[in-house]
C-alpha positions in Angstrom: 268.5 -15.9 142.0 266.6 -13.0 140.7 263.4 -14.3 142.3 265.1 -14.3 145.7 266.5 -10.9 145.2 263.1 -9.6 144.3 261.6 -11.2 147.5 264.4 -9.7 149.6 263.6 -6.2 148.2 259.9 -6.7 148.9 260.5 -8.1 152.4 262.7 -5.1 153.2 259.8 -2.8 152.2 257.7 -4.6 154.8 255.8 -6.9 152.5 254.8 -9.8 154.7 253.9 -12.1 151.8 257.6 -11.8 150.6 258.8 -12.8 154.1 256.5 -15.8 154.1 257.8 -16.9 150.6 261.4 -16.5 151.7 260.8 -18.6 154.9 259.1 -21.2 152.7 262.0 -21.3 150.3 264.6 -21.6 153.0 262.5 -24.0 155.2 264.6 -27.1 154.4 267.7 -25.2 155.6 265.9 -24.1 158.8 264.6 -27.6 159.4 268.1 -29.1 159.0 269.5 -26.6 161.5 266.7 -27.3 163.9 267.5 -31.1 163.9 271.3 -30.8 164.4 271.0 -32.4 167.8 269.0 -35.3 166.3 265.6 -34.3 167.5 262.9 -31.8 166.5 263.0 -28.7 168.7 260.1 -26.3 168.0 261.6 -23.6 170.2 264.8 -23.8 168.2 262.9 -23.5 164.9 261.1 -20.4 166.2 264.4 -18.8 167.1 265.9 -19.7 163.8 262.9 -18.2 161.9 263.1 -15.0 163.9 266.8 -14.7 163.3 266.2 -15.4 159.6 263.7 -12.6 159.4 266.0 -10.2 161.2 268.9 -11.2 158.8 266.6 -10.3 155.9 265.9 -6.9 157.4 269.6 -6.2 157.9 270.7 -7.6 154.6 272.4 -4.8 152.6 271.0 -5.0 149.1 273.2 -2.1 147.9 276.4 -4.0 148.7 275.1 -6.9 146.7 274.3 -4.7 143.7 277.8 -3.1 143.9 279.4 -6.5 143.8 277.3 -7.5 140.8 278.3 -4.4 138.9 282.0 -4.9 139.6 282.0 -8.5 138.2 
């Protein structure tokens, strides 16, 4: 989990390599979502990847840190 947290921090700083590594780590999930209709849809995968990157950029790391401190 620490590795993903580090990659999130780096991706939020604009480090493209961290974004690539996160996409690679979550690729099985993206692929499974892409095939929900039973076929491969490259357009869907592109949209999922873009939405994934946008979610990374919007992810509030401070909120996560506050939750970790409270537990």
